[in-house]
C-alpha positions, 0 to 999 in steps of 0.5 A: 499492519495494525500499527500503520504500515501500508503496502501499495504499488509504486504506480499508486504513489507516482501516478504512472507505471514508470513514473518518478516520485515528486518531492512535493507530493503528500499522501492521505489514507482514507479508511472505510469509515471516511476518516483520513490520515496523512501518510509518509512514503518510506520506500519504493521499488520501481522494478517490483512496483511496490511502495511502503507507507506509514501512518501514525495511529493511536490504536491498532487499525484493521488491515488485510493480512498477507500470506506468510508464504506463497500458496501451493500450486492450484491453491485458491487465492484472492487477487485484488486490483483493477484490470488495465 
């Protein structure tokens, strides 16, 4: 979101698909322009492979808006990620 909430995968913050979060890990978010900000891990869901993080921002930051609801069947969608 523009106020610094970041949604990512649980395996991104643990380093593996079924990993646990280590207490001594720290996180940094790198923006397209190369700047970095420390991030705080707020919540994870192992089963859904989701993690919520937060960075402190002084001004709104650009973000990718997620759809408000599921697209209808056969609708065009954009999927981001890497094949495993």
